[in-house]
C-alpha positions in Angstrom: 6.4 -14.4 -16.7 7.1 -12.5 -13.5 10.5 -13.3 -11.9 10.2 -15.0 -8.5 11.4 -13.0 -5.5 14.4 -14.7 -3.8 14.5 -14.8 -0.1 16.9 -16.3 2.5 16.0 -17.7 5.9 18.3 -17.6 9.0 17.8 -19.5 12.2 20.2 -18.3 14.9 20.3 -21.1 17.6 21.9 -21.9 20.9 21.3 -25.4 22.3 18.1 -26.1 20.3 18.6 -29.9 19.8 15.0 -30.7 21.0 13.2 -28.5 18.4 15.5 -27.6 15.5 14.1 -30.4 13.4 10.6 -29.3 13.9 11.5 -25.8 12.7 13.3 -27.1 9.6 10.5 -29.5 8.7 8.0 -26.7 8.9 10.2 -24.4 6.7 10.9 -27.0 4.0 7.2 -27.7 3.7 6.3 -24.0 3.0 4.5 -23.3 -0.2 6.6 -21.0 -2.4 4.0 -18.9 -4.2 5.5 -15.7 -5.7 8.9 -16.3 -4.1 11.7 -18.8 -3.9 13.5 -19.9 -0.7 17.1 -19.8 -1.9 18.8 -20.7 1.4 17.9 -21.9 4.9 20.8 -21.2 7.1 21.1 -22.6 10.6 23.7 -20.7 12.6 24.8 -22.1 15.9 26.1 -19.7 18.5 28.4 -22.0 20.2 25.9 -24.7 21.0 27.2 -27.4 23.3 24.4 -30.0 22.7 23.4 -31.9 19.6 21.8 -29.0 17.7 24.2 -29.4 14.7 23.7 -33.1 14.4 20.0 -32.8 14.6 19.9 -30.1 11.9 22.0 -32.2 9.6 19.3 -34.9 9.9 16.9 -32.9 7.8 17.9 -33.5 4.2 17.3 -30.5 1.9 19.8 -28.9 -0.5 18.8 -25.4 0.7 19.8 -26.0 4.3 23.3 -24.7 5.2 24.8 -25.1 8.6 27.2 -22.8 10.3 28.8 -24.3 13.4 30.4 -21.5 15.4 32.4 -22.8 18.3 32.5 -19.6 20.3 29.3 -18.0 21.7 29.0 -14.3 20.8 25.4 -13.7 21.6 22.3 -13.3 19.4 22.8 -9.6 18.8 26.2 -9.9 17.2 24.9 -13.0 15.4 22.1 -10.9 13.9 24.6 -8.2 12.8 26.6 -10.9 11.0 23.4 -12.3 9.4 22.5 -8.8 8.2 26.0 -8.1 6.8 26.2 -11.4 4.9 22.7 -11.5 3.5 22.1 -10.2 0.0 18.5 -11.3 -0.9 15.6 -8.8 -1.3 13.9 -10.4 1.8 15.4 -12.0 4.9 13.3 -14.1 7.2 14.4 -14.9 10.7 13.0 -17.8 12.9 13.8 -18.7 16.4 14.9 -22.3 16.9 12.2 -23.1 19.5 9.0 -22.5 17.5 6.6 -24.6 15.4 5.1 -23.2 12.2 1.3 -23.4 12.2 0.8 -24.1 8.5 2.3 -24.2 5.0 1.8 -20.5 4.2 3.5 -18.8 7.2 6.3 -17.3 5.0 4.0 -16.4 2.2 1.7 -14.5 4.6 4.7 -13.0 6.5 6.4 -11.4 3.5 3.2 -10.2 1.7 3.2 -6.7 3.2 6.8 -6.2 2.1 6.0 -7.3 -1.4 3.0 -5.0 -1.6 4.4 -1.9 -0.1 8.1 -0.8 -0.3 7.6 1.4 2.8 7.2 -1.7 4.9 10.7 -2.7 6.2 9.9 -5.3 8.8 7.0 -7.7 9.5 6.4 -10.0 12.4 4.1 -13.0 12.7 1.6 -14.1 15.3 2.9 -16.1 18.2 0.7 -18.2 20.4 1.6 -20.5 23.4 0.9 -24.2 23.0 0.1 -26.8 25.6 -0.8 -24.4 28.5 -0.9 -27.0 31.2 0.7 -26.2 34.6 0.1 -23.4 37.1 2.9 -21.1 35.9 1.8 -21.3 32.3 -1.8 -20.6 33.1 -0.7 -17.6 35.2 1.4 -16.3 32.3 -1.6 -16.8 30.0 -3.6 -14.3 32.0 -1.2 -11.5 31.1 -0.9 -12.7 27.6 -4.6 -12.4 27.2 -4.4 -8.8 28.1 -1.6 -7.9 25.7 -3.2 -10.0 23.0 -6.2 -7.6 23.1 -4.0 -4.5 23.4 -2.0 -5.7 20.4 -5.1 -5.9 18.3 -6.5 -2.6 19.4 -3.4 -0.3 19.5 -2.4 1.3 16.2 -4.5 -1.2 14.1 -2.4 -4.0 15.4 0.9 -2.7 14.0 2.7 -1.9 17.3 5.6 -3.1 19.4 3.5 -5.7 21.2 3.3 -7.5 17.9 7.1 -7.6 17.2 8.6 -10.9 18.0 11.9 -12.5 17.2 10.2 -15.8 16.9 9.3 -15.0 13.3 10.3 -11.8 11.4 10.9 -10.7 7.9 13.0 -7.7 6.7 13.3 -6.0 3.3 16.9 -5.6 2.1 16.9 -1.9 2.5 15.7 -2.3 6.1 18.0 -5.0 7.3 21.0 -3.3 5.7 20.2 -0.2 7.8 20.1 -2.0 11.2 22.9 -2.5 13.6 22.0 -4.2 16.9 24.2 -3.1 19.9 26.2 -6.2 20.9 24.7 -6.1 24.4 21.1 -5.7 23.4 18.9 -8.3 25.0 15.6 -7.6 23.2 16.7 -7.9 19.6 13.1 -8.1 18.2 11.9 -5.0 20.0 15.1 -3.2 19.1 14.6 -4.1 15.4 11.1 -2.7 15.6 12.3 0.7 16.8 15.3 0.7 14.4 12.9 0.1 11.6 10.7 3.0 12.5 13.6 5.3 13.1 15.0 4.5 9.7 11.7 5.6 8.1 10.2 2.2 7.4 6.8 0.9 8.5 6.1 -2.2 10.5 3.3 -4.8 10.0 2.1 -7.5 12.3 0.8 -10.4 10.3 -1.7 -12.5 12.3 -1.9 -15.1 9.5 1.8 -15.9 9.9 1.4 -17.9 13.0 3.9 -19.9 15.0 3.6 -21.7 18.3 6.0 -21.6 21.3 6.3 -23.0 24.8 5.7 -20.8 27.9 8.0 -21.3 30.8 6.8 -23.9 33.2 8.8 -22.8 36.3 8.9 -19.7 38.4 12.7 -19.4 37.9 12.4 -19.5 34.1 9.7 -16.8 34.2 11.9 -14.6 36.4 14.8 -15.1 34.0 12.7 -14.0 31.0 11.1 -11.1 32.9 14.4 -9.8 34.1 15.9 -9.8 30.6 12.8 -8.0 29.4 13.2 -5.3 32.0 16.8 -4.8 31.1 16.0 -4.7 27.4 13.2 -2.2 27.7 15.4 0.1 29.9 18.1 0.1 27.3 15.8 0.6 24.3 14.0 3.5 26.1 17.4 5.1 26.6 18.3 4.7 22.9 15.0 5.7 21.3 13.7 8.2 23.9 10.4 9.9 22.7 9.8 7.3 20.0 9.8 4.6 22.6 7.4 6.5 24.9 5.0 7.3 22.1 4.9 3.7 20.8 3.9 2.4 24.3 1.4 5.1 25.0 -1.5 2.7 24.9 -4.7 3.6 26.9 -3.7 2.8 30.5 -7.3 2.7 31.7 -8.0 0.0 29.1 -5.0 -2.0 30.4 -6.1 -1.9 34.0 -9.7 -2.9 33.0 -8.4 -5.9 31.1 -6.1 -6.9 34.0 -9.0 -6.7 36.5 -11.1 -9.0 34.3 -8.2 -11.5 34.2 -7.7 -11.2 37.9 -11.4 -12.1 38.5 -10.9 -15.2 36.4 -7.6 -16.3 37.9 -6.8 -14.3 41.1 -4.0 -16.6 42.4 -2.2 -16.8 39.0 -2.4 -13.0 38.4 -1.1 -12.4 41.9 1.9 -14.7 41.3 2.7 -13.0 38.0 2.4 -9.6 39.5 4.8 -10.6 42.3 7.2 -12.4 39.9 7.4 -9.4 37.6 8.1 -7.0 40.4 10.7 -9.3 41.7 12.3 -9.6 38.3 12.4 -5.8 38.0 14.2 -5.7 41.3 16.7 -8.3 40.2 17.2 -6.4 36.9 18.5 -3.2 38.6 22.1 -4.3 39.0 22.0 -5.8 35.5 20.9 -2.7 33.6 24.3 -2.0 32.3 25.9 -5.4 32.8 23.8 -8.1 31.2 25.0 -9.1 27.7 23.4 -10.9 24.8 24.6 -14.3 26.0 21.8 -14.7 28.5 20.9 -17.9 30.3 18.2 -19.7 28.4 14.9 -20.6 30.0 15.3 -24.4 29.7 11.6 -25.2 30.3 10.6 -23.3 27.1 12.7 -25.7 25.0 10.9 -28.9 26.0 8.8 -29.4 22.9 9.5 -33.1 22.6 5.8 -34.0 23.1 4.6 -31.6 20.5 3.7 -32.8 17.0 3.9 -30.8 13.8 0.7 -28.8 13.5 0.3 -29.7 9.9 
């Protein structure tokens, strides 16, 4: 009989009282085929709401809760997780997602099990309940990058790396150190994986859902952090960063034109908002830390039901 592969799951959270139970319910329902979930660790980064109490409401012997009173930021939290973990595979989930089905983890880790060169995988991430103007405007740009993600490098590219759902081999996560002020931990992990000689796989079958920002201010906040993060990552990884984002620019503009025709006002607003965010990001390029302000409208998942 083949020995089951042990894996651990970590969920770094900050003020996720609204959705933490949804995440945990989705995880404990996962089918364990060829692997065993040894531990599900909820790690609060100085949460000031009822995240811990809500997490304790899900009864499963595998769930462990770490209630850190001082906020240190997600980057340092990830370093602590990498240091303490010891299983052959480590899976990370964000606290504001909903798992789409019972085989998310099975699908997510399959490339690692099949190929020792694969150091990190990331699942598919789709917005849910796209209702208001800002969300529909955001969806226009998401449509463009969804196509680019599929076409560029057979789908295994930086556009497909998301911290919402990731898995690491032990050799890979033990090789990664995230700079404490890094504000795009998922993209940084992608490049650190490649630089260390590992391969990345985007797994479309490992799907999770998330909420798009519903307000202009929250979009600006997220876009500003993205601009700061990409600036820092480009400085760290140089040519590797440039090469990984060298997608066909003409294809990008063609796709954007198609989206503009379908939603001219929404695309115009997003274009303006992103340029405004880039301007706001300039004084923050070397100042912003990993304890960024959360986009509160992306946490309002109360009306959402479990998908399965």
